[in-house]
C-alpha positions in Angstrom: 5.5 4.6 23.4 7.7 3.3 26.4 5.8 0.3 27.8 8.1 0.1 30.8 7.0 3.7 32.0 3.5 2.7 31.4 3.8 -0.5 33.6 5.6 1.6 36.2 2.8 4.1 36.4 0.3 1.2 36.7 2.2 -0.3 39.5 2.4 3.0 41.3 -1.3 3.7 40.8 -2.0 0.1 42.3 0.2 0.8 45.2 -1.2 4.2 45.8 -4.9 2.8 45.7 -3.8 0.1 48.2 -2.5 2.7 50.6 -5.5 4.8 50.4 -7.7 1.6 50.7 -5.8 0.7 54.0 -5.8 4.2 55.4 -9.5 4.8 54.9 -10.1 1.7 57.2 -8.4 3.3 60.2 -11.3 4.2 62.6 -11.9 7.5 63.9 -10.1 8.0 67.3 -7.2 5.5 66.2 -3.9 6.0 64.5 -1.7 3.5 62.5 2.0 4.1 61.6 3.7 4.6 58.3 5.6 1.3 59.1 2.3 -0.5 59.8 1.0 0.6 56.5 4.1 -0.6 54.8 4.1 -4.0 56.2 0.3 -4.3 55.4 1.0 -3.6 51.6 4.0 -6.0 51.7 6.9 -3.6 51.6 8.2 -3.3 55.1 10.9 -0.9 54.4 8.7 1.5 52.4 7.6 3.7 55.4 8.9 7.0 53.3 7.1 5.8 50.2 3.9 5.6 52.2 4.4 9.1 53.5 5.0 10.4 49.9 1.9 8.7 48.7 -0.2 10.2 51.6 1.3 13.6 51.0 -0.5 13.4 47.5 -3.7 12.1 48.8 -6.3 13.6 46.5 -9.4 13.2 48.9 -8.2 13.6 52.6 -11.9 13.5 53.7 -12.3 9.8 52.4 -8.7 8.9 53.1 -8.0 10.2 56.5 -4.2 10.6 56.3 -4.1 12.6 59.4 -4.5 9.2 61.2 -1.1 8.1 60.1 1.9 8.8 62.4 5.3 8.0 63.1 6.4 4.7 64.7 7.6 6.5 67.8 4.2 8.0 68.4 5.1 11.5 67.0 2.3 13.1 64.9 4.6 13.4 61.8 4.0 15.3 58.8 0.9 16.3 57.0 -0.2 18.0 53.7 -1.9 20.9 55.7 0.7 21.4 58.4 1.4 20.0 61.9 -1.3 22.2 63.5 -4.1 20.9 61.2 -3.1 17.4 61.8 -3.1 17.8 65.5 -6.5 19.6 65.7 -8.0 16.9 63.4 -6.5 14.1 65.8 -7.7 16.0 68.9 -11.3 16.5 67.4 -11.3 12.7 67.0 -10.3 12.1 70.7 -6.6 11.4 70.0 -4.6 13.4 72.4 -1.1 14.9 71.6 1.2 16.2 74.1 3.3 19.4 74.0 6.1 17.5 72.2 4.1 16.4 69.4 3.6 12.7 70.7 0.3 10.8 70.9 -0.6 10.5 74.6 -1.4 6.6 75.1 -0.1 5.7 71.7 -0.2 2.0 72.2 -3.8 2.2 73.3 -5.0 4.2 70.2 -2.6 2.4 67.8 -4.7 0.4 64.9 -3.0 -2.5 63.5 -3.9 -4.4 60.4 -4.6 -8.2 60.7 -1.9 -9.3 58.5 -3.8 -12.6 58.2 -6.9 -11.1 56.9 -8.3 -11.0 53.4 -7.8 -7.3 53.4 -4.0 -7.6 53.6 -3.5 -10.3 51.0 
């Protein structure tokens, strides 16, 4: 049995769990960026990894990954497609323009308090 592979699996599971926990804290009507989540897990260059983890989200009702968007305010990808993500965001009061960007992005952007216990 390859212990290194098992350690990698455990590390990946822990990282995914941390990402899911943080995303579940994003309030309705707010969005967070992939980069914000990457910074909150202590991996500031891991935005794409966060996206891959969220693409495998086993429970999108509890972990509202549709609330995670690109740093430039664009809606970004979603496991059920752009139209579904946009509709979910709009239903929560987050408005998207015709180019796929969040209207009033800075006012609806949620940021984690990196000094809080949650982010340690």
